[in-house]
C-alpha positions as CSV (number, residue, x, y, z in Angstrom):
1,M,3.6,12.7,-22.3
2,S,1.3,9.9,-21.1
3,Q,-1.7,10.3,-18.4
4,D,-1.4,8.8,-14.9
5,V,-4.7,7.6,-15.0
6,K,-4.8,6.5,-11.6
7,S,-4.1,9.9,-10.5
8,M,-6.9,10.9,-11.7
9,T,-10.3,12.3,-9.9
10,L,-13.5,10.2,-11.3
11,S,-14.5,13.5,-13.4
12,E,-10.7,14.1,-14.6
13,L,-10.7,10.4,-16.3
14,T,-14.3,10.6,-17.6
15,E,-13.1,13.8,-19.4
16,Y,-9.9,11.8,-20.6
17,I,-11.8,8.9,-21.9
18,V,-14.6,11.3,-23.9
19,S,-11.5,12.8,-25.4
20,I,-9.9,9.4,-27.1
21,G,-13.7,8.9,-28.6
22,E,-14.8,6.4,-26.1
23,P,-18.7,7.2,-24.2
24,T,-18.8,8.5,-20.9
25,F,-19.8,5.9,-18.4
26,R,-16.3,4.0,-19.6
27,G,-14.7,6.4,-17.2
28,K,-16.6,5.0,-14.5
29,Q,-16.0,1.1,-15.1
30,I,-12.4,2.1,-15.6
31,Y,-12.3,4.1,-12.4
32,D,-14.3,1.1,-10.8
33,W,-11.6,-1.3,-11.8
34,M,-8.9,0.7,-10.2
35,H,-10.3,1.6,-7.1
36,I,-12.5,-0.9,-5.8
37,H,-11.2,-3.9,-7.5
38,L,-7.7,-2.8,-7.2
39,A,-7.1,-4.0,-11.1
40,R,-3.4,-4.6,-11.2
41,S,-3.4,-4.5,-15.0
42,Y,-6.0,-3.1,-17.9
43,D,-5.8,-7.1,-18.8
44,E,-8.1,-7.3,-15.7
45,M,-10.8,-5.2,-17.0
46,T,-12.8,-7.6,-18.8
47,N,-16.0,-5.4,-19.6
48,L,-13.9,-3.3,-21.8
49,S,-13.1,-4.4,-25.5
50,K,-9.7,-5.2,-26.1
51,S,-9.2,-2.3,-28.8
52,L,-9.9,0.2,-26.0
53,R,-7.5,-1.5,-23.9
54,E,-5.1,-1.3,-26.2
55,K,-5.6,2.1,-26.7
56,L,-5.2,2.8,-22.5
57,R,-1.6,1.0,-23.2
58,D,-0.2,3.1,-25.8
59,T,-1.9,7.0,-23.9
60,T,-1.7,6.2,-20.5
61,S,0.9,5.0,-17.9
62,Y,-0.9,2.4,-15.5
63,I,1.0,2.3,-11.6
64,A,0.9,-0.8,-10.2
65,L,3.8,-1.3,-7.7
66,E,5.7,-4.5,-7.6
67,A,6.9,-6.1,-4.4
68,E,11.1,-6.1,-4.8
69,E,10.9,-7.9,-1.1
70,I,8.4,-8.9,1.5
71,Q,9.6,-9.6,5.4
72,I,7.5,-10.8,7.8
73,S,7.9,-10.8,11.5
74,K,7.9,-13.8,13.4
75,E,6.7,-12.1,16.2
76,D,3.3,-9.9,15.6
77,G,3.3,-10.7,12.0
78,T,4.2,-7.5,10.7
79,R,4.7,-7.4,6.9
80,K,7.4,-5.0,5.6
81,Y,6.8,-4.3,1.9
82,L,10.0,-2.5,-0.6
83,F,8.4,-1.8,-4.1
84,A,10.1,-1.1,-6.9
85,L,9.1,2.1,-8.8
86,S,9.0,2.4,-12.9
87,D,11.9,4.7,-13.1
88,G,14.0,1.8,-10.9
89,N,14.1,4.0,-7.6
90,M,12.3,2.0,-4.3
91,V,10.1,3.3,-1.3
92,E,8.5,1.3,2.0
93,S,5.9,0.6,3.4
94,V,4.5,-1.7,6.5
95,L,1.4,-3.2,7.6
96,M,0.2,-3.5,10.7
97,R,-2.4,-5.8,11.6
98,Y,-4.4,-4.6,15.2
99,K,-7.3,-5.9,16.7
100,H,-9.8,-2.6,15.1
101,G,-8.0,-3.8,12.0
102,L,-5.2,-3.4,9.1
103,S,-3.4,-0.8,9.3
104,V,-0.7,0.6,6.3
105,C,1.9,3.3,6.8
106,I,3.2,4.3,3.5
107,S,6.0,6.4,2.1
108,S,5.5,10.2,0.4
109,Q,8.9,10.6,-0.8
110,V,11.7,8.7,-1.9
111,G,14.2,9.7,0.2
112,C,13.6,12.8,2.3
113,K,15.1,16.5,2.9
114,M,14.8,17.0,6.2
115,G,18.0,15.3,8.1
116,C,16.6,14.0,11.1
117,R,19.5,12.5,13.2
118,F,17.8,9.2,14.3
119,C,16.0,8.4,10.9
120,A,17.6,6.1,7.8
121,S,15.0,7.6,5.6
122,T,17.6,10.9,5.2
123,I,20.9,9.3,5.1
124,D,21.0,8.9,0.8
125,G,19.1,12.1,0.7
126,F,16.3,13.1,-1.3
127,L,15.0,12.4,-5.0
128,R,11.8,12.7,-6.0
129,N,8.2,13.4,-4.4
130,L,5.6,10.5,-5.1
131,T,2.7,11.0,-7.6
132,P,-0.9,10.4,-5.7
133,S,-0.9,6.9,-7.8
134,E,2.2,5.7,-6.1
135,M,1.3,6.8,-3.0
136,L,-2.4,4.8,-4.0
137,D,-0.8,2.0,-5.2
138,Q,1.2,1.4,-1.8
139,I,-2.3,0.8,0.2
140,Y,-3.7,-1.1,-3.1
141,A,-0.9,-3.8,-3.8
142,I,-0.9,-4.4,-0.1
143,S,-4.7,-5.5,0.0
144,K,-4.4,-7.0,-2.8
145,D,-1.3,-9.5,-1.3
146,V,-3.3,-9.9,1.5
147,G,-6.8,-10.3,0.5
148,E,-8.2,-8.0,2.9
149,R,-9.6,-4.7,3.2
150,I,-7.3,-1.9,5.3
151,S,-9.2,-0.2,7.5
152,N,-6.0,2.6,8.4
153,V,-3.6,4.5,7.1
154,V,-0.7,6.6,7.8
155,V,1.5,8.7,5.8
156,M,4.7,8.9,7.9
157,G,7.1,6.4,6.1
158,T,9.6,8.0,4.1
159,G,9.6,11.5,3.2
160,E,7.9,14.7,4.2
161,P,4.2,14.6,3.4
162,L,3.8,18.6,3.4
163,D,6.7,18.5,1.2
164,N,4.8,16.8,-1.5
165,Y,1.5,19.0,-0.5
166,D,-0.2,19.1,-3.8
167,N,-0.2,15.2,-4.1
168,L,-0.7,14.3,-0.7
169,L,-4.1,16.2,-0.7
170,R,-5.1,14.8,-4.4
171,F,-3.8,11.1,-2.5
172,I,-6.6,11.9,0.5
173,D,-9.0,12.8,-2.3
174,L,-8.8,9.7,-4.0
175,L,-8.5,7.4,-0.9
176,T,-11.7,8.8,0.5
177,N,-13.7,9.3,-2.3
178,Q,-17.0,7.7,-2.1
179,D,-16.7,6.5,-5.7
180,G,-13.1,4.5,-4.8
181,Y,-11.5,2.8,-1.5
182,N,-13.8,5.3,0.7
183,I,-11.5,4.8,3.6
184,S,-12.8,7.5,6.2
185,Q,-10.9,10.8,6.5
186,R,-10.9,9.9,9.7
187,N,-8.8,7.0,9.5
188,I,-6.1,8.9,8.0
189,T,-2.8,10.2,9.8
190,V,-0.5,12.7,8.6
191,S,2.8,12.8,10.1
192,T,5.1,15.6,9.5
193,C,8.6,17.3,10.9
194,G,6.7,20.5,11.1
195,I,6.7,22.8,7.7
196,V,4.3,26.0,9.4
197,P,3.1,27.4,6.4
198,R,1.5,24.0,5.4
199,I,0.2,23.3,8.6
200,Y,-1.5,26.5,8.3
201,D,-3.2,25.6,4.6
202,L,-3.9,22.3,5.7
203,A,-6.1,23.5,8.5
204,K,-8.0,25.5,6.0
205,E,-8.5,22.7,3.8
206,K,-11.1,21.2,6.6
207,L,-10.4,17.8,6.6
208,T,-11.1,15.5,9.5
209,I,-7.7,13.6,8.9
210,T,-5.5,13.4,12.2
211,L,-2.4,15.9,12.0
212,A,0.8,13.9,14.3
213,L,3.7,16.3,14.2
214,S,7.0,14.6,15.2
215,L,8.5,16.7,18.2
216,H,10.6,14.8,19.2
217,A,12.6,17.4,21.9
218,S,11.1,19.6,24.4
219,T,13.3,22.7,23.9
220,Q,14.1,24.3,20.6
221,E,17.9,23.8,21.9
222,K,17.2,19.8,21.4
223,R,15.1,19.8,18.3
224,L,18.0,21.7,17.0
225,E,20.4,19.0,18.1
226,I,18.4,16.6,16.4
227,M,16.2,18.1,13.5
228,P,17.1,20.1,11.2
229,V,14.1,21.5,10.3
230,A,14.1,23.5,13.6
231,N,17.4,25.7,12.4
232,S,13.7,27.1,9.6
233,Y,11.0,26.9,12.4
234,D,11.2,27.7,15.8
235,I,9.5,24.6,17.6
236,N,7.0,27.1,19.4
237,E,6.0,28.4,16.4
238,V,5.7,24.5,15.5
239,V,3.6,24.0,17.7
240,E,1.5,27.2,17.7
241,A,0.7,26.1,14.5
242,M,-0.6,22.5,15.2
243,K,-2.7,24.2,18.1
244,Y,-4.4,26.4,15.0
245,Y,-4.9,23.1,13.0
246,A,-6.7,21.9,16.3
247,N,-9.0,24.8,16.9
248,S,-9.4,25.1,13.4
249,T,-10.6,21.7,12.4
250,G,-11.8,20.1,16.2
251,R,-9.1,17.2,15.8
252,R,-7.1,16.4,18.2
253,I,-3.6,16.2,17.4
254,T,-0.9,13.6,18.1
255,Y,2.6,14.7,18.9
256,E,5.2,11.6,18.4
257,Y,8.3,12.0,20.4
258,T,11.3,9.3,20.5
259,L,12.7,8.8,23.4
260,I,16.4,8.3,22.7
261,A,18.5,7.7,26.0
262,G,20.6,10.1,27.2
263,V,18.9,12.8,24.8
264,N,15.3,14.0,25.7
265,D,14.1,11.4,28.3
266,S,15.0,13.0,31.3
267,D,12.3,14.4,34.4
268,L,13.3,17.9,32.8
269,D,12.6,17.1,29.7
270,A,8.7,15.6,31.1
271,K,8.6,18.8,32.1
272,N,9.6,21.2,29.3
273,L,7.1,19.0,27.3
274,T,4.2,19.8,29.4
275,K,4.5,23.1,29.7
276,L,5.6,23.8,25.9
277,I,2.2,21.7,24.8
278,G,0.4,23.5,27.7
279,N,-3.8,23.7,27.2
280,C,-4.5,21.8,23.7
281,P,-6.8,18.6,23.3
282,C,-3.8,16.1,22.2
283,H,-2.2,12.8,22.4
284,I,1.8,11.9,22.6
285,N,2.9,8.8,21.3
286,L,6.1,8.0,23.1
287,I,8.1,5.8,20.5
288,P,11.2,3.9,22.0
289,V,14.2,4.7,19.2
290,N,14.7,2.7,16.3
291,P,18.9,1.9,16.8
292,I,20.0,1.8,12.9
293,S,23.8,1.0,12.8
294,E,24.7,4.6,10.7
295,R,24.0,6.8,14.1
296,D,24.8,5.7,18.0
297,Y,21.2,6.7,19.6
298,N,20.2,4.2,21.8
299,S,16.6,3.1,23.4
300,T,15.2,4.5,26.8
301,S,15.2,1.5,28.8
302,S,11.2,0.2,29.8
303,E,11.8,1.6,33.0
304,G,12.8,4.8,31.6
305,V,9.6,5.6,29.1
306,L,7.0,4.3,31.7
307,R,8.8,7.5,34.1
308,F,8.6,9.5,31.3
309,K,4.9,8.4,30.6
310,K,3.8,8.9,34.4
311,K,5.0,12.2,34.8
312,L,3.1,13.7,31.7
313,E,0.0,12.2,32.8
314,K,0.6,13.5,36.1
315,N,-0.2,16.7,34.2
316,A,-3.3,15.1,32.5
317,I,-2.2,14.5,29.6
318,N,-2.9,11.6,27.2
319,V,-0.4,9.8,26.7
320,T,0.9,6.3,25.2
321,I,3.7,4.3,24.3
322,R,3.9,2.6,21.0
323,R,3.8,-0.8,20.7
324,E,6.8,-1.5,18.8
325,M,6.2,-4.1,16.3
326,G,8.4,-5.5,13.3
327,R,11.7,-5.1,15.5
328,D,12.8,-8.3,14.2
329,I,12.6,-7.1,10.6
330,D,13.8,-4.3,8.9
331,G,11.0,-2.4,10.7
332,A,11.6,1.6,11.0
333,C,11.4,3.8,8.1
334,G,14.1,3.4,5.3
335,Q,15.9,0.5,7.0
336,L,14.9,-2.1,4.3
337,R,15.2,0.6,1.3
338,R,19.3,1.4,2.4
339,K,20.1,-2.3,3.2
340,K,19.2,-3.1,-0.7
341,L,20.8,0.1,-1.9
342,K,24.0,-1.1,-0.2
343,E,23.7,-4.7,-1.4
344,G,23.2,-2.8,-4.9
345,L,26.8,-1.1,-4.1
346,S,28.6,-4.0,-3.1
């Protein structure tokens, strides 16, 4: 089986280079080409001999994702990428432009096994985990495409990152390594549905990333209706794990709360949510649901979203309403991939 060079640490890569009879310094040269210059192939590595490039092509796999489709929003310039993987699968990523810089939302799996009722990512089920290199190259390919550096990364696309735990940790290590792309850990957000044991594991890693919980309900009963993961982990258990993460790392946690009309957006929901999260350094991100054709959920009205926000703020909770970006394209998780899969079947 060929070696996945872009998933290797610098020391692993150097060790491998030495094992194929090359001098140590070649490891750093190749690492720089991949993670600093964002080379799309060995052909771009001009300070390597032709024979070494051929040797690398024969013995390694070099992940460089190809954009199958790019949608660009006329409203705000948000770019939605559909990337083809080497095995014929596809994943989505989104580039969002903010005043503070460029933010990329990446996928961590092909498909998803979490089954959240309002999400297109999960409809066709789970196929496989992404490798660290496939996660990294979503960022690298987009950075190369727009010719600008990415400043923030959100692991909130298709998949449950904590279900791909080891690859996620290696991805974070590679992305934040000072010898590579060198994004600050503080500029990375990982979103989870709430895999409780993994939240505790992550807390022990003492990273400075932001952890976000896809909460979406104010009670266990409501969460069971829309998120099957609640069958495995009670809502109070999940929130307790998030508080542990905040206390262990000193990092403020985020709760993602998708507002669905008539399901979780009442005044009582706001009251129960306040009670649930209690006193903890946290931030609530309210998200009007992005309607998908396969589900009959509708967005809460703008007035309803504001009312919900004010109810929480009255209890001294830090709240923002997520700016809706890319609504004129297939902006929500899984929408573009699902559209492409449907086209393939027709």
